[in-house]
C-alpha positions as a Markdown table, in Angstrom:
| # | Residue | x | y | z |
|---|---|---|---|---|
| 1 | Met | 5.8 | -34.4 | -0.2 |
| 2 | Arg | 6.2 | -34.7 | -4.1 |
| 3 | Asn | 7.9 | -31.7 | -6.2 |
| 4 | Leu | 4.6 | -30.4 | -8.3 |
| 5 | Gly | 6.3 | -26.9 | -9.0 |
| 6 | Gly | 8.1 | -27.7 | -12.1 |
| 7 | Gly | 11.2 | -27.3 | -10.9 |
| 8 | Ser | 14.3 | -29.7 | -10.9 |
| 9 | Ala | 15.5 | -32.3 | -8.5 |
| 10 | Gly | 18.3 | -30.0 | -7.7 |
| 11 | Ala | 16.2 | -27.1 | -7.3 |
| 12 | Ala | 14.5 | -29.1 | -4.6 |
| 13 | Ser | 17.2 | -30.1 | -3.0 |
| 14 | Val | 18.5 | -26.4 | -2.8 |
| 15 | Gly | 15.3 | -25.2 | -1.3 |
| 16 | Glu | 15.3 | -28.0 | 1.4 |
| 17 | Ala | 18.8 | -27.2 | 2.4 |
| 18 | Val | 18.0 | -23.3 | 2.8 |
| 19 | Thr | 14.9 | -24.2 | 4.8 |
| 20 | Ala | 17.0 | -26.0 | 7.2 |
| 21 | Gly | 19.2 | -22.8 | 7.8 |
| 22 | Arg | 16.7 | -20.3 | 8.2 |
| 23 | Gly | 17.8 | -16.7 | 8.4 |
| 24 | Thr | 20.8 | -16.9 | 6.4 |
| 25 | Leu | 19.3 | -16.1 | 3.1 |
| 26 | Gly | 19.9 | -12.8 | 1.2 |
| 27 | Leu | 17.9 | -11.4 | -1.9 |
| 28 | Gly | 20.4 | -12.6 | -3.9 |
| 29 | Gly | 20.5 | -15.9 | -3.2 |
| 30 | Ala | 16.8 | -16.1 | -3.0 |
| 31 | Ala | 16.3 | -14.9 | -6.5 |
| 32 | Arg | 19.0 | -17.8 | -7.5 |
| 33 | Ile | 16.9 | -20.4 | -6.0 |
| 34 | Phe | 13.4 | -18.6 | -7.2 |
| 35 | Phe | 14.3 | -18.6 | -11.0 |
| 36 | Glu | 15.4 | -22.6 | -10.3 |
| 37 | Tyr | 11.9 | -23.0 | -10.7 |
| 38 | Gly | 9.7 | -23.7 | -13.6 |
| 39 | Ser | 6.8 | -21.5 | -12.7 |
| 40 | Pro | 8.8 | -18.6 | -12.0 |
| 41 | Arg | 10.7 | -18.5 | -15.0 |
| 42 | Leu | 7.6 | -18.8 | -17.1 |
| 43 | Met | 5.9 | -16.0 | -15.5 |
| 44 | Ala | 9.3 | -13.7 | -16.0 |
| 45 | Ile | 9.1 | -14.8 | -19.8 |
| 46 | Ala | 5.3 | -14.0 | -20.1 |
| 47 | Ala | 5.6 | -10.9 | -18.6 |
| 48 | Gly | 8.6 | -9.6 | -19.8 |
| 49 | Val | 7.4 | -10.3 | -23.2 |
| 50 | Ala | 4.2 | -8.8 | -22.8 |
| 51 | Val | 5.8 | -5.5 | -21.4 |
| 52 | Val | 8.2 | -5.7 | -24.7 |
| 53 | Ala | 5.2 | -6.2 | -27.0 |
| 54 | Arg | 3.3 | -3.1 | -25.7 |
| 55 | Met | 6.2 | -0.9 | -25.9 |
| 56 | Leu | 6.4 | -2.0 | -29.6 |
| 57 | Val | 2.7 | -1.5 | -30.6 |
| 58 | Gly | 2.6 | 2.1 | -29.7 |
| 59 | His | 1.2 | 4.4 | -26.7 |
| 60 | Leu | -1.8 | 5.2 | -25.2 |
| 61 | Pro | -0.5 | 6.7 | -22.0 |
| 62 | Trp | -3.5 | 8.0 | -20.2 |
| 63 | Ala | -5.6 | 5.2 | -21.2 |
| 64 | Asp | -2.8 | 2.7 | -20.2 |
| 65 | Leu | -2.5 | 4.3 | -16.5 |
| 66 | Val | -6.3 | 3.9 | -16.3 |
| 67 | Val | -6.1 | 0.2 | -16.7 |
| 68 | Val | -2.8 | -0.2 | -14.6 |
| 69 | Gly | -4.7 | 1.9 | -12.0 |
| 70 | Ala | -7.7 | -0.3 | -12.3 |
| 71 | Ile | -6.1 | -3.3 | -12.2 |
| 72 | Leu | -4.0 | -2.2 | -9.2 |
| 73 | Ala | -7.1 | -1.5 | -7.4 |
| 74 | Val | -8.7 | -4.9 | -8.3 |
| 75 | Glu | -5.8 | -6.9 | -7.4 |
| 76 | Pro | -6.0 | -7.2 | -3.5 |
| 77 | Phe | -9.4 | -8.3 | -3.7 |
| 78 | Ala | -8.9 | -10.8 | -6.7 |
| 79 | Glu | -6.2 | -12.1 | -4.7 |
| 80 | Trp | -8.6 | -12.8 | -1.6 |
| 81 | Leu | -11.3 | -14.2 | -3.8 |
| 82 | Leu | -8.9 | -16.7 | -5.1 |
| 83 | His | -7.6 | -17.5 | -1.8 |
| 84 | Val | -10.8 | -18.0 | -0.2 |
| 85 | Phe | -12.9 | -19.8 | -2.7 |
| 86 | Val | -10.6 | -21.4 | -5.3 |
| 87 | Leu | -7.5 | -22.5 | -2.8 |
| 88 | His | -9.5 | -23.1 | 0.0 |
| 89 | Phe | -12.0 | -25.4 | -1.4 |
| 90 | Lys | -12.8 | -28.2 | -0.2 |
| 91 | Pro | -13.4 | -31.9 | -2.1 |
| 92 | Arg | -16.8 | -32.7 | -2.8 |
| 93 | Thr | -18.8 | -35.3 | -4.5 |
| 94 | Ile | -21.1 | -34.5 | -7.4 |
| 95 | Gly | -23.1 | -38.0 | -7.8 |
| 96 | Ser | -19.9 | -40.4 | -8.4 |
| 97 | Arg | -17.4 | -38.3 | -8.8 |
| 98 | Arg | -14.9 | -36.6 | -6.3 |
| 99 | Leu | -14.2 | -33.1 | -7.5 |
| 100 | Asp | -11.1 | -32.3 | -5.9 |
| 101 | Pro | -9.0 | -29.8 | -8.4 |
| 102 | Leu | -4.9 | -29.7 | -8.6 |
| 103 | Phe | -4.7 | -26.2 | -7.2 |
| 104 | Ala | -6.9 | -26.7 | -4.2 |
| 105 | Lys | -5.0 | -30.2 | -3.1 |
| 106 | Arg | -1.5 | -28.4 | -3.9 |
| 107 | His | -2.8 | -26.0 | -1.6 |
| 108 | Arg | -3.9 | -28.2 | 1.2 |
| 109 | Met | -0.2 | -29.8 | 1.0 |
| 110 | His | 1.4 | -26.6 | 1.3 |
| 111 | His | -0.5 | -25.8 | 4.4 |
| 112 | Arg | 0.4 | -29.0 | 5.9 |
| 113 | Asp | 4.2 | -28.0 | 5.3 |
| 114 | Pro | 4.4 | -24.3 | 4.6 |
| 115 | Arg | 8.2 | -24.5 | 4.9 |
| 116 | Asn | 8.6 | -27.1 | 2.1 |
| 117 | Ile | 9.7 | -24.8 | -0.7 |
| 118 | Pro | 8.7 | -26.9 | -4.1 |
| 119 | Leu | 5.2 | -26.9 | -2.7 |
| 120 | Val | 5.1 | -22.8 | -2.3 |
| 121 | Phe | 5.2 | -22.3 | -6.5 |
| 122 | Val | 1.9 | -22.5 | -8.7 |
| 123 | Pro | 1.9 | -26.0 | -10.1 |
| 124 | Leu | 2.5 | -25.8 | -14.2 |
| 125 | Pro | -0.8 | -26.8 | -15.0 |
| 126 | Val | -2.8 | -24.3 | -12.9 |
| 127 | Leu | -0.1 | -21.5 | -14.1 |
| 128 | Ala | -1.2 | -22.7 | -18.0 |
| 129 | Gly | -4.9 | -22.0 | -17.0 |
| 130 | Phe | -4.0 | -18.7 | -15.3 |
| 131 | Phe | -2.2 | -17.8 | -18.5 |
| 132 | Val | -5.3 | -18.8 | -20.9 |
| 133 | Leu | -7.7 | -16.9 | -18.5 |
| 134 | Leu | -5.5 | -13.6 | -18.4 |
| 135 | Ala | -5.4 | -13.6 | -22.0 |
| 136 | Ala | -8.6 | -13.9 | -22.3 |
| 137 | Val | -9.6 | -10.9 | -20.0 |
| 138 | Gly | -6.8 | -8.9 | -22.0 |
| 139 | Gly | -8.2 | -10.0 | -25.6 |
| 140 | Leu | -12.0 | -9.8 | -24.8 |
| 141 | Gly | -12.4 | -7.2 | -22.0 |
| 142 | Phe | -10.8 | -4.2 | -24.3 |
| 143 | Pro | -12.2 | -2.6 | -27.5 |
| 144 | Asp | -8.3 | -1.7 | -28.4 |
| 145 | His | -5.7 | -4.2 | -28.7 |
| 146 | Arg | -3.1 | -2.2 | -27.2 |
| 147 | Leu | -5.4 | -1.8 | -23.8 |
| 148 | Gly | -5.7 | -5.9 | -23.9 |
| 149 | Leu | -2.0 | -6.2 | -24.1 |
| 150 | Thr | -1.3 | -3.6 | -21.2 |
| 151 | Ala | -3.7 | -5.5 | -19.3 |
| 152 | Phe | -2.2 | -8.5 | -20.1 |
| 153 | Ala | 1.6 | -7.1 | -19.7 |
| 154 | Thr | 0.3 | -5.7 | -16.1 |
| 155 | Met | -1.5 | -8.9 | -15.0 |
| 156 | Thr | 1.6 | -10.9 | -15.5 |
| 157 | Thr | 3.9 | -8.8 | -14.0 |
| 158 | Phe | 1.7 | -8.7 | -10.7 |
| 159 | Leu | 1.6 | -12.7 | -10.8 |
| 160 | Leu | 5.2 | -12.8 | -11.1 |
| 161 | Gly | 4.7 | -10.4 | -8.0 |
| 162 | Tyr | 2.9 | -12.6 | -6.1 |
| 163 | Glu | 4.7 | -15.7 | -6.4 |
| 164 | Trp | 8.1 | -13.6 | -5.5 |
| 165 | Ser | 6.4 | -12.6 | -2.3 |
| 166 | His | 4.8 | -15.6 | -1.4 |
| 167 | Tyr | 8.3 | -17.7 | -2.0 |
| 168 | Leu | 9.8 | -14.7 | 0.0 |
| 169 | Ile | 7.6 | -15.4 | 2.9 |
| 170 | His | 8.3 | -19.3 | 2.9 |
| 171 | Ser | 11.8 | -19.0 | 2.3 |
| 172 | Pro | 14.9 | -18.4 | 4.9 |
| 173 | Tyr | 15.0 | -15.2 | 4.0 |
| 174 | Val | 14.6 | -12.2 | 7.3 |
| 175 | Pro | 12.4 | -9.5 | 6.3 |
| 176 | Arg | 14.4 | -6.0 | 6.4 |
| 177 | Thr | 11.5 | -3.5 | 5.9 |
| 178 | Ala | 8.5 | -2.6 | 8.2 |
| 179 | Ala | 6.1 | -3.2 | 5.1 |
| 180 | Phe | 7.5 | -6.8 | 4.2 |
| 181 | Arg | 7.5 | -7.9 | 7.7 |
| 182 | Ala | 3.8 | -7.0 | 8.2 |
| 183 | Val | 3.2 | -9.0 | 5.0 |
| 184 | Trp | 5.4 | -11.8 | 6.2 |
| 185 | Arg | 3.8 | -12.2 | 9.6 |
| 186 | Ala | 0.3 | -11.9 | 8.7 |
| 187 | His | 0.8 | -14.9 | 5.9 |
| 188 | Thr | 2.4 | -16.9 | 8.9 |
| 189 | Leu | -0.5 | -16.1 | 11.1 |
| 190 | His | -2.7 | -17.7 | 8.4 |
| 191 | His | -0.7 | -20.5 | 8.1 |
| 192 | Tyr | -0.2 | -21.2 | 12.0 |
| 193 | Lys | -2.8 | -19.5 | 14.0 |
| 194 | Asn | -6.0 | -19.6 | 11.6 |
| 195 | Glu | -6.8 | -20.4 | 8.4 |
| 196 | Gln | -10.1 | -18.4 | 8.1 |
| 197 | Tyr | -8.3 | -14.8 | 8.2 |
| 198 | Trp | -5.2 | -12.9 | 6.7 |
| 199 | Phe | -5.8 | -14.0 | 3.0 |
| 200 | Gly | -3.9 | -11.7 | 1.3 |
| 201 | Val | -0.1 | -12.4 | 0.1 |
| 202 | Thr | 1.0 | -9.5 | -1.4 |
| 203 | Asn | -0.8 | -6.7 | 0.6 |
| 204 | Pro | -3.4 | -6.6 | 3.4 |
| 205 | Val | -5.5 | -4.2 | 1.5 |
| 206 | Ala | -8.6 | -6.7 | 1.2 |
| 207 | Asp | -8.3 | -8.3 | 4.4 |
| 208 | Tyr | -8.6 | -4.9 | 6.0 |
| 209 | Val | -11.5 | -3.9 | 4.2 |
| 210 | Leu | -13.3 | -7.3 | 4.6 |
| 211 | Arg | -12.6 | -7.6 | 8.1 |
| 212 | Thr | -10.3 | -10.4 | 8.0 |
| 213 | His | -7.2 | -8.9 | 9.3 |
| 214 | Pro | -7.9 | -9.2 | 13.0 |
| 215 | Ala | -4.9 | -8.6 | 15.9 |
| 216 | Lys | -3.2 | -12.0 | 16.6 |
| 217 | Asn | -5.1 | -12.4 | 20.1 |
| 218 | Ala | -8.6 | -11.4 | 19.2 |
| 219 | Val | -8.9 | -14.7 | 17.4 |
| 220 | Pro | -8.7 | -18.6 | 18.6 |
| 221 | Thr | -6.0 | -20.9 | 17.2 |
| 222 | Ser | -7.4 | -22.9 | 14.4 |
| 223 | Pro | -7.4 | -26.6 | 15.1 |
| 224 | Thr | -7.5 | -27.2 | 11.3 |
| 225 | Ala | -4.8 | -24.4 | 10.0 |
| 226 | Arg | -2.7 | -27.0 | 9.0 |
| 227 | Thr | -5.2 | -29.4 | 7.2 |
| 228 | Leu | -7.6 | -27.1 | 5.9 |
| 229 | Gly | -10.5 | -29.2 | 7.5 |
| 230 | Val | -9.8 | -32.2 | 5.2 |
| 231 | Asp | -8.0 | -34.9 | 6.9 |
| 232 | Asp | -6.6 | -36.6 | 3.6 |
| 233 | Glu | -2.7 | -36.4 | 4.5 |
| 234 | Leu | -2.6 | -40.4 | 3.1 |
| 235 | Thr | -4.1 | -39.0 | -0.1 |
| 236 | Leu | -1.8 | -35.9 | -0.8 |
| 237 | Leu | 1.6 | -38.3 | 0.5 |
| 238 | Thr | 0.5 | -40.7 | -2.7 |
| 239 | Ala | -0.9 | -38.1 | -5.2 |
| 240 | Pro | 1.0 | -38.1 | -8.6 |
| 241 | Ala | 3.0 | -35.5 | -9.6 |
């Protein structure tokens, strides 16, 4: 598969090398590889700049806490909805035009080859769209520009956390805490057991609430977990970067 993650060829080779030796990667080594790719670097820059800017424009301590708390409460459900309806979007034809967005095509590539590190990351064109969307939410959704900046800083920080968590799950890093082992196990089941369940990546809250976090043996193994029900491997292999 091609590298659409915005990382260099060197970064891709590093990712392939560590994948071959699963279980040998520590957090420091994982972080070094993580930041060799374009999307994590851009997320870190955006989040860092937003946090510093928010610190410089003055304080609204209680209101800030309310905004951060609200985003924290919504985030698991936003993650679930995006995974179900955006990333798992199936190609369709409208008139004479085939609708198959990059984010959905890239996610199918990721499901076909879950241990291919470059395919883990958000493609740069998709990330640019995310930044525009988050900036619009922050700028238009709050009457006070300071609260809008708080929202943008919080959302971009969560986005970086999502990318880091997703990368760690698919990297050779071995979970060392019970909480991360649970997240790792659920996402692994999503890829290898049944793609209709376990949609949370950073946390399972929405899966529990929306009843998509069953016991492993309570659901059948899906024959389409690797294809997402779309038989287009040749199309994906020849897709332009």
